[in-house]
C-alpha positions in Angstrom: 129.1 83.5 85.9 131.9 85.0 83.8 132.3 88.8 84.0 132.0 90.8 80.8 135.6 91.8 81.0 136.8 88.2 81.2 134.5 87.2 78.3 136.0 89.7 76.1 139.6 88.6 76.7 138.7 85.0 75.9 138.1 85.9 72.2 138.3 88.4 69.7 134.8 87.4 68.0 133.3 88.2 71.5 135.0 91.8 71.2 133.5 92.2 67.8 130.0 90.8 69.2 129.9 93.3 71.8 130.1 96.2 69.2 127.0 95.2 67.5 123.7 96.9 68.5 122.3 95.8 71.7 118.8 95.3 70.0 119.8 91.5 69.3 120.3 90.9 73.0 117.2 92.6 73.9 115.4 90.6 71.1 116.6 87.3 72.3 115.7 88.2 75.8 112.3 89.2 74.8 111.7 85.9 72.9 112.9 83.7 75.5 110.6 85.3 78.0 107.5 84.9 75.9 105.0 82.3 77.3 104.7 79.0 75.2 101.1 79.0 74.1 99.5 76.3 72.4 95.7 76.0 71.1 93.4 73.1 72.1 91.2 72.2 69.1 88.2 72.0 71.5 88.4 75.9 71.7 86.9 75.6 68.2 84.5 72.6 68.9 81.3 74.2 67.8 82.7 75.2 64.5 84.1 71.9 63.8 81.0 69.9 64.9 79.0 72.2 62.7 81.5 71.7 59.8 82.0 75.4 59.7 85.5 74.4 59.9 87.5 71.6 58.6 89.5 69.8 61.5 92.1 68.9 58.7 93.0 72.6 58.6 93.5 72.9 62.4 97.2 73.8 62.1 96.6 76.4 59.5 93.7 77.9 61.4 95.9 78.1 64.5 98.7 79.7 62.8 97.2 82.3 60.5 94.2 83.1 62.5 95.6 83.3 66.1 99.4 83.5 65.7 99.9 80.1 67.5 102.6 77.7 66.5 101.6 74.8 68.8 98.4 72.6 68.8 96.5 69.9 70.9 94.2 67.7 68.7 90.8 66.2 69.9 90.3 62.7 68.7 86.4 63.1 68.2 87.1 65.0 65.0 89.1 62.2 63.4 87.3 59.1 64.4 87.0 57.9 60.7 90.7 58.2 60.2 92.0 56.9 63.4 94.2 54.2 62.1 94.8 55.6 58.8 98.6 56.2 58.8 98.5 57.9 55.5 96.1 60.5 56.8 98.3 61.3 60.0 101.4 61.7 57.8 99.6 64.1 55.8 98.4 65.9 58.8 102.0 66.2 60.0 102.9 67.6 56.8 100.2 70.2 57.1 101.5 71.1 60.4 105.1 71.3 59.4 104.5 73.4 56.2 103.0 76.3 58.4 105.6 75.8 61.2 103.4 74.3 63.8 104.3 71.8 66.5 102.0 69.1 67.3 101.8 68.3 71.1 98.8 66.4 72.6 96.2 64.0 71.1 93.2 64.5 73.5 91.3 61.2 73.7 87.6 61.0 74.6 84.7 58.6 73.8 86.6 55.5 74.5 85.7 53.0 77.0 86.8 53.3 80.6 90.4 52.6 81.6 89.3 52.0 85.1 86.6 49.5 84.3 86.2 47.0 87.2 85.9 44.0 84.6 89.2 42.8 83.6 88.3 42.1 80.1 86.5 45.3 79.5 89.3 47.1 81.0 92.0 45.3 78.7 89.9 46.2 75.8 89.5 49.8 76.8 93.3 50.0 76.9 93.7 48.4 73.7 91.2 50.7 72.1 93.6 53.5 73.0 96.7 52.2 71.1 95.4 53.7 67.9 95.7 57.2 69.5 99.0 56.5 70.8 100.2 55.5 67.3 98.5 58.5 65.5 100.2 60.8 68.3 103.6 59.3 67.6 103.2 59.9 63.7 102.1 63.6 64.5 105.2 64.2 66.6 103.2 64.7 69.7 104.8 64.2 73.3 101.4 62.7 74.9 98.0 61.6 74.6 95.5 63.0 77.2 93.2 60.4 78.6 90.1 60.3 80.9 90.6 58.3 84.1 87.0 57.3 84.5 85.4 54.1 86.0 82.7 53.0 88.3 82.6 51.7 91.8 84.1 52.8 95.2 87.3 54.8 95.4 89.3 52.1 96.7 88.4 49.7 94.0 88.4 52.1 91.3 91.9 53.2 92.3 93.1 49.6 91.9 91.4 49.1 88.5 92.7 52.6 87.2 96.2 51.8 88.5 96.1 48.6 86.5 94.4 50.0 83.2 96.7 53.4 83.1 99.5 51.1 83.9 99.0 48.9 80.9 98.4 51.8 78.6 101.4 53.6 79.8 103.7 50.7 79.4 102.6 50.4 75.6 103.0 54.2 75.1 106.2 54.5 76.9 107.7 52.1 74.4 106.6 54.8 71.6 108.2 57.5 73.8 104.6 58.9 74.3 103.4 60.2 77.7 99.9 59.2 79.0 98.6 62.3 80.7 95.3 62.6 83.0 93.2 65.7 82.9 90.9 66.7 85.8 87.7 66.0 84.0 85.2 65.8 86.8 84.2 63.4 89.5 86.9 61.6 91.0 89.4 62.7 88.3 89.1 66.4 89.7 90.1 65.0 93.2 93.9 65.6 93.0 94.9 63.6 95.9 93.1 60.6 94.4 94.8 61.0 90.9 98.2 61.8 92.3 97.9 58.4 94.4 97.1 56.5 91.2 100.1 58.0 89.5 102.4 57.0 92.2 100.8 53.6 92.2 101.6 53.2 88.6 105.1 54.3 89.2 105.9 55.2 85.5 107.4 58.5 84.4 105.4 58.4 81.3 102.4 58.7 83.3 101.4 62.6 84.2 98.7 65.1 84.3 97.4 67.8 82.0 95.9 70.1 84.9 92.9 72.3 83.7 92.2 75.6 85.3 88.5 75.0 85.1 87.6 71.4 85.5 87.3 71.0 89.4 83.7 70.1 89.7 83.5 66.9 91.8 79.9 66.0 91.3 79.6 65.9 87.7 81.5 64.2 84.8 83.7 66.6 82.6 84.0 68.9 85.5 83.1 72.4 84.4 82.9 74.9 87.1 81.1 77.7 84.7 78.0 79.1 86.5 75.6 77.7 84.0 76.8 74.1 85.0 75.6 74.7 88.6 78.4 72.5 90.3 77.7 71.7 93.8 81.1 70.8 94.8 84.3 72.2 93.8 87.9 71.0 94.5 90.0 74.0 95.5 91.6 74.9 92.1 94.9 76.3 93.6 95.3 73.1 95.7 94.7 70.9 92.9 97.0 72.7 90.4 99.8 72.6 93.1 99.4 68.9 93.4 99.2 68.2 89.4 102.1 70.5 88.5 104.9 68.1 89.6 103.5 65.6 87.1 102.3 68.0 84.4 103.4 67.5 80.7 101.0 70.4 79.6 98.7 73.0 81.3 95.3 73.6 80.1 94.1 77.2 80.4 90.5 76.9 80.5 88.3 80.0 80.0 84.6 80.8 80.0 83.8 84.4 80.1 85.6 87.9 80.4 84.9 91.3 81.8 85.1 94.6 79.9 88.7 94.7 81.1 89.6 91.2 79.5 89.9 89.5 82.9 88.3 86.0 83.3 85.5 86.2 85.6 85.2 82.5 86.9 88.8 81.7 87.2 91.6 83.2 89.1 94.1 83.7 86.4 96.6 85.6 88.1 96.9 83.1 91.2 96.9 80.0 89.0 99.5 81.4 86.3 101.7 82.2 89.1 101.6 78.8 90.4 102.6 77.7 87.0 105.2 80.4 86.5 106.8 79.5 90.0 106.8 75.7 89.5 109.3 73.9 87.4 106.8 73.5 84.5 108.4 74.7 81.4 106.1 73.2 78.9 103.1 74.8 76.8 100.1 76.6 78.0 97.3 75.6 76.0 94.4 77.9 75.4 90.9 75.9 75.8 88.1 78.2 75.5 84.7 76.8 76.6 82.5 79.8 76.9 78.8 80.4 76.0 78.5 84.0 75.5 81.0 85.2 73.1 82.2 83.6 69.8 84.9 81.0 69.8 87.5 83.3 67.9 86.9 86.1 70.5 87.2 83.7 73.2 90.5 82.4 71.9 92.0 85.9 71.5 90.8 87.0 74.9 92.4 84.1 76.5 95.7 84.5 74.7 95.8 88.2 75.7 95.1 87.5 79.2 97.8 84.7 79.6 100.4 87.2 77.9 99.2 90.2 80.0 99.1 88.3 83.5 102.6 86.3 82.8 104.1 89.7 81.8 102.9 91.4 85.2 104.5 88.3 87.0 108.2 89.0 85.8 
């Protein structure tokens, strides 16, 4: 690294620059160290499903209500406009107008990519194409899919490797990643999913590790106490194994104590793993609590992420 003295000698512009207030250097350092936080649309799912909020306004809500400039969509709120390119172009404009970046399209309610039947599996793959296309128009980097299927683990591994491989090959042509979230059952078994990813062998296939979805005996994987999960994959171990393939991180949250700490998930340990890894993408807020309002949960999660990461510096 060049010394300050050497740098000053290189150019008179630099000499002038060092006479300016050090505020600017401090400001740049502060901004560079700020965590990149995004908002998952599922955090407001109750309000969207009840039509209290309009999903078309998601980007505006993220920016103006929560000060968040990156978002992750949930396809369930856009089923009727899935193939409407005009609609997605309008959504792109809405996000751009408020300075919000679109990151991920989370895909649920499609058929199983690991179906043991070849014909059904191929159809499931093709049914995901519309979400790849929507993600591309929006400027997203990824679609998040569910790696579900039926059967024993070995035959399921074979079918998922094929189904995810086909979908990833299509998405890669559009420069869109396909990412797997731990969502319960075998998808929360990090060893199993990593084996599938290695079997596909395509760099456009990765993970979206979720802090909370580590339940091995229930679909969708919630570990909040009200769900009574009987078998939990160790979150720290799962996160460690998923992070090398991560295109995003989902900061799930359920409930908070009076000091603003999450009471189910060990945020300091998990965020330290993220910070110490090579991951440099966004950490997505995904509030899923039952004992506080969605706006309160989003704000509490954002404050916790910022506070914990700041303490790790």
